[in-house]
C-alpha positions as CSV (number, residue, x, y, z in Angstrom):
1,M,0.0,0.0,0.0
2,Q,1.1,3.5,-0.8
3,I,0.0,6.9,0.4
4,L,0.6,10.2,-1.5
5,H,1.3,12.2,1.6
6,N,1.8,15.9,2.5
7,Q,3.2,16.2,6.0
8,R,1.8,19.8,6.3
9,C,-1.8,18.6,5.7
10,S,-3.6,17.5,8.9
11,T,-5.9,15.2,7.0
12,S,-3.0,13.5,5.4
13,R,-1.3,13.1,8.8
14,N,-4.5,11.7,10.3
15,V,-5.0,9.2,7.5
16,L,-1.4,8.0,7.8
17,K,-1.9,7.5,11.5
18,T,-5.2,5.6,10.9
19,L,-3.3,3.3,8.5
20,E,-0.6,2.7,11.0
21,D,-3.0,2.2,13.8
22,N,-4.6,-0.6,11.7
23,G,-1.3,-2.3,11.2
24,I,-0.6,-0.9,7.8
25,N,2.8,0.7,7.1
26,P,2.4,2.2,3.7
27,E,5.1,3.4,1.4
28,I,5.0,7.1,1.9
29,L,5.3,9.1,-1.4
30,K,6.0,12.8,-0.7
31,Y,4.5,14.0,-4.0
32,A,5.3,17.6,-3.3
33,D,9.0,16.9,-3.0
34,D,9.3,14.1,-5.6
35,K,6.9,15.1,-8.4
36,L,4.9,12.5,-10.1
37,S,5.3,11.9,-13.8
38,F,2.5,12.6,-16.2
39,N,1.8,8.9,-16.7
40,E,2.0,8.2,-12.9
41,L,-0.6,10.8,-12.1
42,K,-2.8,9.7,-15.1
43,D,-2.7,6.1,-13.8
44,I,-3.7,7.3,-10.3
45,V,-6.6,9.2,-11.7
46,D,-7.7,6.1,-13.6
47,L,-7.3,3.9,-10.5
48,I,-9.5,6.2,-8.5
49,G,-12.0,6.2,-11.4
50,I,-12.5,10.0,-11.7
51,K,-11.9,12.8,-14.1
52,P,-8.7,14.7,-13.4
53,I,-10.6,17.9,-12.5
54,E,-12.1,15.9,-9.6
55,L,-8.7,15.6,-8.0
56,V,-8.0,19.4,-8.1
57,R,-8.4,21.6,-5.1
58,T,-10.3,24.2,-7.1
59,K,-10.6,26.5,-4.1
60,E,-6.9,27.1,-4.0
61,T,-5.9,30.6,-4.8
62,V,-3.4,29.5,-7.4
63,W,-6.1,27.5,-9.2
64,K,-8.4,30.5,-9.3
65,E,-5.7,32.8,-10.5
66,Q,-4.0,30.7,-13.1
67,F,-6.6,28.1,-14.3
68,A,-10.2,28.8,-13.4
69,G,-12.4,29.7,-16.4
70,K,-9.9,28.4,-18.9
71,D,-10.8,25.7,-21.4
72,L,-8.6,22.9,-20.1
73,N,-8.6,19.3,-21.3
74,D,-7.8,16.4,-19.0
75,D,-4.1,16.4,-19.9
76,D,-3.9,20.1,-19.1
77,V,-5.4,19.5,-15.7
78,I,-3.0,16.6,-15.0
79,Q,0.0,18.8,-16.0
80,A,-1.2,21.6,-13.8
81,M,-1.2,19.2,-10.8
82,I,2.3,18.0,-11.7
83,D,3.6,21.6,-12.0
84,I,1.8,22.8,-8.8
85,P,1.4,19.8,-6.5
86,Q,-0.6,21.8,-3.9
87,L,-3.5,21.7,-6.4
88,M,-3.9,17.9,-5.8
89,E,-6.3,16.6,-3.3
90,R,-4.6,14.6,-0.6
91,P,-4.0,12.1,0.7
92,I,-4.3,9.4,-1.9
93,I,-4.2,5.8,-0.9
94,I,-3.2,3.2,-3.5
95,D,-3.5,-0.5,-3.0
96,G,-2.6,-2.6,-6.0
97,H,-5.2,-1.8,-8.8
98,K,-7.4,0.5,-6.7
99,A,-7.0,3.9,-5.1
100,I,-9.0,6.5,-3.3
101,I,-8.8,10.1,-2.2
102,G,-8.4,9.7,1.6
103,R,-11.2,11.9,2.9
104,P,-13.3,11.6,4.8
105,I,-11.6,9.2,7.2
106,E,-14.6,6.9,7.1
107,K,-13.8,6.3,3.4
108,V,-10.3,5.2,4.4
109,I,-11.5,2.8,7.0
110,E,-13.9,1.2,4.6
111,F,-11.1,1.0,1.9
112,I,-8.7,-0.9,4.2
113,K,-11.2,-3.4,5.5
């Protein structure tokens, strides 16, 4: 199991603790420090089963200033998240061929059952 983790995010820290409290020691991927490749992020979006825009934190100021209202295709949205990792919802939990956005915490608990 892997977690795309941001140590500065309280939700991400809480999800990591929940995993550890349930005996799971995931591989921690610090996506803000070690950027994902385009294909890696595209694969994650596919594993979650969502459109790339659903992974974007659209309330972030940087999204509003640089991207909101523009005609972006899925590839543009993925590239924006790679270029500016803070735009990506977190944490993301990956287990084999499935993945989820780790919020709310109840969703994580259901995922690891």
